N, CA, C and O atoms as a CHARMM CRD file, in Angstrom:
* protein
*
  216
    1    1 MET  N    106.85000 108.41600 108.29800 PROA 1      0.00000
    2    1 MET  CA   106.01000 107.33300 107.84500 PROA 1      0.00000
    3    1 MET  C    105.44700 106.54000 109.01800 PROA 1      0.00000
    4    1 MET  O    104.26500 106.20000 109.05100 PROA 1      0.00000
    5    2 MET  N    106.31500 106.25600 109.97000 PROA 2      0.00000
    6    2 MET  CA   105.86300 105.45900 111.11000 PROA 2      0.00000
    7    2 MET  C    104.82500 106.23800 111.92400 PROA 2      0.00000
    8    2 MET  O    103.84100 105.66300 112.39000 PROA 2      0.00000
    9    3 ASN  N    105.04400 107.54400 112.09200 PROA 3      0.00000
   10    3 ASN  CA   104.07000 108.34400 112.83100 PROA 3      0.00000
   11    3 ASN  C    102.71600 108.36800 112.12400 PROA 3      0.00000
   12    3 ASN  O    101.66800 108.28500 112.76600 PROA 3      0.00000
   13    4 GLN  N    102.74900 108.48100 110.80000 PROA 4      0.00000
   14    4 GLN  CA   101.49700 108.45700 110.04400 PROA 4      0.00000
   15    4 GLN  C    100.80400 107.10900 110.21700 PROA 4      0.00000
   16    4 GLN  O     99.58700 107.05100 110.39000 PROA 4      0.00000
   17    5 HSD  N    101.57600 106.03200 110.17100 PROA 5      0.00000
   18    5 HSD  CA   101.01200 104.69600 110.33500 PROA 5      0.00000
   19    5 HSD  C    100.35800 104.55400 111.71900 PROA 5      0.00000
   20    5 HSD  O     99.26400 104.00400 111.84500 PROA 5      0.00000
   21    6 LEU  N    101.03200 105.04700 112.73000 PROA 6      0.00000
   22    6 LEU  CA   100.48500 104.96100 114.08300 PROA 6      0.00000
   23    6 LEU  C     99.22500 105.81200 114.24100 PROA 6      0.00000
   24    6 LEU  O     98.28400 105.40700 114.92300 PROA 6      0.00000
   25    7 ARG  N     99.20300 106.99600 113.60900 PROA 7      0.00000
   26    7 ARG  CA    97.99200 107.83300 113.66200 PROA 7      0.00000
   27    7 ARG  C     96.81400 107.12500 113.00500 PROA 7      0.00000
   28    7 ARG  O     95.70500 107.12600 113.53800 PROA 7      0.00000
   29    8 LEU  N     97.06100 106.52000 111.84200 PROA 8      0.00000
   30    8 LEU  CA    95.99300 105.80600 111.14600 PROA 8      0.00000
   31    8 LEU  C     95.50300 104.61900 111.97500 PROA 8      0.00000
   32    8 LEU  O     94.30000 104.37900 112.07100 PROA 8      0.00000
   33    9 THR  N     96.43200 103.88400 112.56900 PROA 9      0.00000
   34    9 THR  CA    96.07200 102.71800 113.38100 PROA 9      0.00000
   35    9 THR  C     95.26600 103.13300 114.60700 PROA 9      0.00000
   36    9 THR  O     94.31000 102.45600 114.98500 PROA 9      0.00000
   37   10 LYS  N     95.64900 104.24300 115.22500 PROA 10     0.00000
   38   10 LYS  CA    94.88500 104.75300 116.37100 PROA 10     0.00000
   39   10 LYS  C     93.47300 105.11700 115.94200 PROA 10     0.00000
   40   10 LYS  O     92.50900 104.80300 116.64000 PROA 10     0.00000
   41   11 SER  N     93.34700 105.77800 114.79600 PROA 11     0.00000
   42   11 SER  CA    92.01900 106.14000 114.30000 PROA 11     0.00000
   43   11 SER  C     91.17600 104.89700 114.04000 PROA 11     0.00000
   44   11 SER  O     89.98300 104.86700 114.34500 PROA 11     0.00000
   45   12 GLU  N     91.80500 103.88200 113.47800 PROA 12     0.00000
   46   12 GLU  CA    91.06800 102.64500 113.22100 PROA 12     0.00000
   47   12 GLU  C     90.55900 102.03900 114.52100 PROA 12     0.00000
   48   12 GLU  O     89.42100 101.57400 114.58700 PROA 12     0.00000
   49   13 ALA  N     91.39000 102.04200 115.55100 PROA 13     0.00000
   50   13 ALA  CA    90.97100 101.49600 116.84600 PROA 13     0.00000
   51   13 ALA  C     89.78900 102.28200 117.40900 PROA 13     0.00000
   52   13 ALA  O     88.85400 101.69500 117.95300 PROA 13     0.00000
   53   14 VAL  N     89.82900 103.58900 117.28000 PROA 14     0.00000
   54   14 VAL  CA    88.72600 104.42100 117.78000 PROA 14     0.00000
   55   14 VAL  C     87.44300 104.10400 117.02300 PROA 14     0.00000
   56   14 VAL  O     86.38000 103.96500 117.62900 PROA 14     0.00000
   57   15 TYR  N     87.53700 103.98700 115.69900 PROA 15     0.00000
   58   15 TYR  CA    86.34600 103.65100 114.90800 PROA 15     0.00000
   59   15 TYR  C     85.79700 102.28600 115.28900 PROA 15     0.00000
   60   15 TYR  O     84.58300 102.09300 115.34300 PROA 15     0.00000
   61   16 MET  N     86.68100 101.35000 115.55100 PROA 16     0.00000
   62   16 MET  CA    86.24600 100.00900 115.92600 PROA 16     0.00000
   63   16 MET  C     85.53400 100.03500 117.28400 PROA 16     0.00000
   64   16 MET  O     84.47600  99.42900 117.45700 PROA 16     0.00000
   65   17 ILE  N     86.13000 100.74000 118.22900 PROA 17     0.00000
   66   17 ILE  CA    85.55700 100.81200 119.58000 PROA 17     0.00000
   67   17 ILE  C     84.19900 101.50600 119.56100 PROA 17     0.00000
   68   17 ILE  O     83.28000 101.10800 120.27600 PROA 17     0.00000
   69   18 THR  N     84.08100 102.54800 118.73700 PROA 18     0.00000
   70   18 THR  CA    82.81700 103.29600 118.67500 PROA 18     0.00000
   71   18 THR  C     81.82700 102.67100 117.69000 PROA 18     0.00000
   72   18 THR  O     80.75500 103.22400 117.44100 PROA 18     0.00000
   73   19 LYS  N     82.19100 101.52600 117.13800 PROA 19     0.00000
   74   19 LYS  CA    81.33600 100.76000 116.23000 PROA 19     0.00000
   75   19 LYS  C     80.96700 101.51700 114.95500 PROA 19     0.00000
   76   19 LYS  O     79.88000 101.34700 114.40400 PROA 19     0.00000
   77   20 ASP  N     81.91100 102.36600 114.49700 PROA 20     0.00000
   78   20 ASP  CA    81.74000 103.05200 113.22200 PROA 20     0.00000
   79   20 ASP  C     82.44100 102.19800 112.17000 PROA 20     0.00000
   80   20 ASP  O     83.54500 102.50800 111.71900 PROA 20     0.00000
   81   21 TYR  N     81.76700 101.11800 111.79500 PROA 21     0.00000
   82   21 TYR  CA    82.39600 100.10100 110.96400 PROA 21     0.00000
   83   21 TYR  C     82.70800 100.57600 109.55100 PROA 21     0.00000
   84   21 TYR  O     83.69600 100.14400 108.95800 PROA 21     0.00000
   85   22 ALA  N     81.88900 101.44600 109.01600 PROA 22     0.00000
   86   22 ALA  CA    82.17200 101.96700 107.67200 PROA 22     0.00000
   87   22 ALA  C     83.48000 102.76300 107.67300 PROA 22     0.00000
   88   22 ALA  O     84.30600 102.60500 106.77400 PROA 22     0.00000
   89   23 ALA  N     83.66400 103.60200 108.66600 PROA 23     0.00000
   90   23 ALA  CA    84.90500 104.37800 108.77800 PROA 23     0.00000
   91   23 ALA  C     86.08200 103.45100 109.07800 PROA 23     0.00000
   92   23 ALA  O     87.19000 103.67900 108.59100 PROA 23     0.00000
   93   24 ASP  N     85.85000 102.40900 109.87600 PROA 24     0.00000
   94   24 ASP  CA    86.88900 101.43700 110.20600 PROA 24     0.00000
   95   24 ASP  C     87.40300 100.76000 108.94100 PROA 24     0.00000
   96   24 ASP  O     88.61400 100.64000 108.75200 PROA 24     0.00000
   97   25 VAL  N     86.50600 100.32000 108.08100 PROA 25     0.00000
   98   25 VAL  CA    86.89900  99.66400 106.83900 PROA 25     0.00000
   99   25 VAL  C     87.63500 100.64300 105.93000 PROA 25     0.00000
  100   25 VAL  O     88.64500 100.28900 105.32000 PROA 25     0.00000
  101   26 ALA  N     87.13400 101.86300 105.83800 PROA 26     0.00000
  102   26 ALA  CA    87.76300 102.86000 104.97500 PROA 26     0.00000
  103   26 ALA  C     89.18500 103.17300 105.43100 PROA 26     0.00000
  104   26 ALA  O     90.09600 103.27300 104.60900 PROA 26     0.00000
  105   27 ILE  N     89.37400 103.32700 106.72700 PROA 27     0.00000
  106   27 ILE  CA    90.71400 103.67000 107.21200 PROA 27     0.00000
  107   27 ILE  C     91.64100 102.46100 107.13300 PROA 27     0.00000
  108   27 ILE  O     92.85200 102.61500 106.97000 PROA 27     0.00000
  109   28 TYR  N     91.08100 101.27000 107.24700 PROA 28     0.00000
  110   28 TYR  CA    91.90400 100.06700 107.06800 PROA 28     0.00000
  111   28 TYR  C     92.51800 100.06500 105.66700 PROA 28     0.00000
  112   28 TYR  O     93.69100  99.73100 105.49400 PROA 28     0.00000
  113   29 ASP  N     91.71800 100.43900 104.67600 PROA 29     0.00000
  114   29 ASP  CA    92.24200 100.50600 103.31300 PROA 29     0.00000
  115   29 ASP  C     93.38600 101.51500 103.21000 PROA 29     0.00000
  116   29 ASP  O     94.36600 101.27400 102.50600 PROA 29     0.00000
  117   30 GLU  N     93.26200 102.63500 103.90500 PROA 30     0.00000
  118   30 GLU  CA    94.34300 103.63400 103.93000 PROA 30     0.00000
  119   30 GLU  C     95.58300 103.07100 104.60800 PROA 30     0.00000
  120   30 GLU  O     96.70400 103.28100 104.14500 PROA 30     0.00000
  121   31 ILE  N     95.37500 102.35000 105.71400 PROA 31     0.00000
  122   31 ILE  CA    96.49800 101.75300 106.44400 PROA 31     0.00000
  123   31 ILE  C     97.23100 100.76200 105.55200 PROA 31     0.00000
  124   31 ILE  O     98.46100 100.74700 105.51300 PROA 31     0.00000
  125   32 GLU  N     96.48100  99.94100 104.84300 PROA 32     0.00000
  126   32 GLU  CA    97.10800  98.95700 103.96500 PROA 32     0.00000
  127   32 GLU  C     97.93900  99.64300 102.87900 PROA 32     0.00000
  128   32 GLU  O     99.07500  99.24700 102.61900 PROA 32     0.00000
  129   33 LYS  N     97.37400 100.66000 102.25500 PROA 33     0.00000
  130   33 LYS  CA    98.07900 101.39600 101.19400 PROA 33     0.00000
  131   33 LYS  C     99.34700 102.04900 101.74700 PROA 33     0.00000
  132   33 LYS  O    100.40300 102.00100 101.11700 PROA 33     0.00000
  133   34 GLN  N     99.23500 102.65300 102.91900 PROA 34     0.00000
  134   34 GLN  CA   100.37200 103.32800 103.53300 PROA 34     0.00000
  135   34 GLN  C    101.44000 102.30800 103.93700 PROA 34     0.00000
  136   34 GLN  O    102.62900 102.55800 103.73900 PROA 34     0.00000
  137   35 ALA  N    101.04300 101.18000 104.49200 PROA 35     0.00000
  138   35 ALA  CA   102.00100 100.15500 104.91200 PROA 35     0.00000
  139   35 ALA  C    102.73600  99.56000 103.71000 PROA 35     0.00000
  140   35 ALA  O    103.93300  99.28900 103.79100 PROA 35     0.00000
  141   36 LEU  N    102.03600  99.35800 102.60800 PROA 36     0.00000
  142   36 LEU  CA   102.69100  98.85100 101.40200 PROA 36     0.00000
  143   36 LEU  C    103.70000  99.85500 100.85700 PROA 36     0.00000
  144   36 LEU  O    104.76800  99.47000 100.38300 PROA 36     0.00000
  145   37 GLY  N    103.36400 101.14000 100.92300 PROA 37     0.00000
  146   37 GLY  CA   104.30300 102.18000 100.50600 PROA 37     0.00000
  147   37 GLY  C    105.52900 102.21500 101.40400 PROA 37     0.00000
  148   37 GLY  O    106.65100 102.38900 100.92900 PROA 37     0.00000
  149   38 MET  N    105.31200 102.04900 102.69600 PROA 38     0.00000
  150   38 MET  CA   106.41400 102.03000 103.64800 PROA 38     0.00000
  151   38 MET  C    107.31700 100.82100 103.37000 PROA 38     0.00000
  152   38 MET  O    108.54100 100.94100 103.41300 PROA 38     0.00000
  153   39 ALA  N    106.72700  99.67500 103.08800 PROA 39     0.00000
  154   39 ALA  CA   107.50800  98.48000 102.76900 PROA 39     0.00000
  155   39 ALA  C    108.32800  98.68900 101.49700 PROA 39     0.00000
  156   39 ALA  O    109.47800  98.25800 101.41800 PROA 39     0.00000
  157   40 ASP  N    107.74000  99.34400 100.51500 PROA 40     0.00000
  158   40 ASP  CA   108.48200  99.64100  99.28400 PROA 40     0.00000
  159   40 ASP  C    109.69100 100.52600  99.57100 PROA 40     0.00000
  160   40 ASP  O    110.78200 100.28600  99.05400 PROA 40     0.00000
  161   41 ASP  N    109.49300 101.54200 100.39300 PROA 41     0.00000
  162   41 ASP  CA   110.59800 102.43800 100.73300 PROA 41     0.00000
  163   41 ASP  C    111.69800 101.69500 101.49300 PROA 41     0.00000
  164   41 ASP  O    112.88200 101.90800 101.23400 PROA 41     0.00000
  165   42 PHE  N    111.31100 100.82500 102.42900 PROA 42     0.00000
  166   42 PHE  CA   112.30300 100.02500 103.16000 PROA 42     0.00000
  167   42 PHE  C    113.08100  99.14200 102.18700 PROA 42     0.00000
  168   42 PHE  O    114.30700  99.06200 102.25300 PROA 42     0.00000
  169   43 SER  N    112.36200  98.48500 101.29000 PROA 43     0.00000
  170   43 SER  CA   113.01100  97.59900 100.31900 PROA 43     0.00000
  171   43 SER  C    113.97000  98.36900  99.42100 PROA 43     0.00000
  172   43 SER  O    115.09000  97.92400  99.17300 PROA 43     0.00000
  173   44 ASN  N    113.53000  99.52000  98.93600 PROA 44     0.00000
  174   44 ASN  CA   114.39800 100.33300  98.07800 PROA 44     0.00000
  175   44 ASN  C    115.65300 100.78100  98.81900 PROA 44     0.00000
  176   44 ASN  O    116.73500 100.83300  98.23300 PROA 44     0.00000
  177   45 GLY  N    115.51500 101.10000 100.08400 PROA 45     0.00000
  178   45 GLY  CA   116.67600 101.48600 100.88600 PROA 45     0.00000
  179   45 GLY  C    117.65900 100.34200 101.05000 PROA 45     0.00000
  180   45 GLY  O    118.87000 100.54700 100.96900 PROA 45     0.00000
  181   46 ILE  N    117.15200  99.14200 101.27800 PROA 46     0.00000
  182   46 ILE  CA   118.02400  97.97200 101.41900 PROA 46     0.00000
  183   46 ILE  C    118.72700  97.67900 100.09700 PROA 46     0.00000
  184   46 ILE  O    119.91700  97.36400 100.07500 PROA 46     0.00000
  185   47 ILE  N    117.98900  97.78500  99.00400 PROA 47     0.00000
  186   47 ILE  CA   118.58400  97.54800  97.68200 PROA 47     0.00000
  187   47 ILE  C    119.68700  98.56500  97.40500 PROA 47     0.00000
  188   47 ILE  O    120.73500  98.20300  96.87000 PROA 47     0.00000
  189   48 LYS  N    119.47000  99.82800  97.75800 PROA 48     0.00000
  190   48 LYS  CA   120.48900 100.85800  97.54200 PROA 48     0.00000
  191   48 LYS  C    121.70800 100.62800  98.43700 PROA 48     0.00000
  192   48 LYS  O    122.83800 100.93700  98.05700 PROA 48     0.00000
  193   49 GLN  N    121.46300 100.08200  99.62800 PROA 49     0.00000
  194   49 GLN  CA   122.56400  99.84900 100.55300 PROA 49     0.00000
  195   49 GLN  C    123.41600  98.65100 100.11700 PROA 49     0.00000
  196   49 GLN  O    124.63000  98.63300 100.32400 PROA 49     0.00000
  197   50 PHE  N    122.76700  97.65600  99.51300 PROA 50     0.00000
  198   50 PHE  CA   123.46700  96.44400  99.10400 PROA 50     0.00000
  199   50 PHE  C    123.18700  96.10500  97.63700 PROA 50     0.00000
  200   50 PHE  O    122.65400  95.03300  97.35000 PROA 50     0.00000
  201   51 PRO  N    123.53500  96.99700  96.70400 PROA 51     0.00000
  202   51 PRO  CA   123.18400  96.76900  95.29200 PROA 51     0.00000
  203   51 PRO  C    123.82900  95.51500  94.69400 PROA 51     0.00000
  204   51 PRO  O    123.28700  94.91200  93.76900 PROA 51     0.00000
  205   52 HSD  N    124.97300  95.13600  95.22200 PROA 52     0.00000
  206   52 HSD  CA   125.67200  93.96200  94.68300 PROA 52     0.00000
  207   52 HSD  C    124.93300  92.65000  94.98700 PROA 52     0.00000
  208   52 HSD  O    125.25400  91.61500  94.40300 PROA 52     0.00000
  209   53 LEU  N    123.96900  92.68400  95.87400 PROA 53     0.00000
  210   53 LEU  CA   123.21000  91.47800  96.20200 PROA 53     0.00000
  211   53 LEU  C    121.91800  91.36900  95.40100 PROA 53     0.00000
  212   53 LEU  O    121.21400  90.36200  95.47800 PROA 53     0.00000
  213   54 PHE  N    121.61200  92.41400  94.62800 PROA 54     0.00000
  214   54 PHE  CA   120.33700  92.39600  93.89000 PROA 54     0.00000
  215   54 PHE  C    120.57300  92.48200  92.43000 PROA 54     0.00000
  216   54 PHE  O    119.62100  92.48000  91.65000 PROA 54     0.00000
């Protein structure tokens, strides 16, 4: 997940530098979706590790 996030972020930086703003916005949306999924997985892991606290 982290590698995918870093690949997407690198692509976004390249689009920004090359002024391909349409692609930059599109990949930002992908980054947001991927980051939210990663956060969900982290949260689910914490809940499974400490079920008595939730």
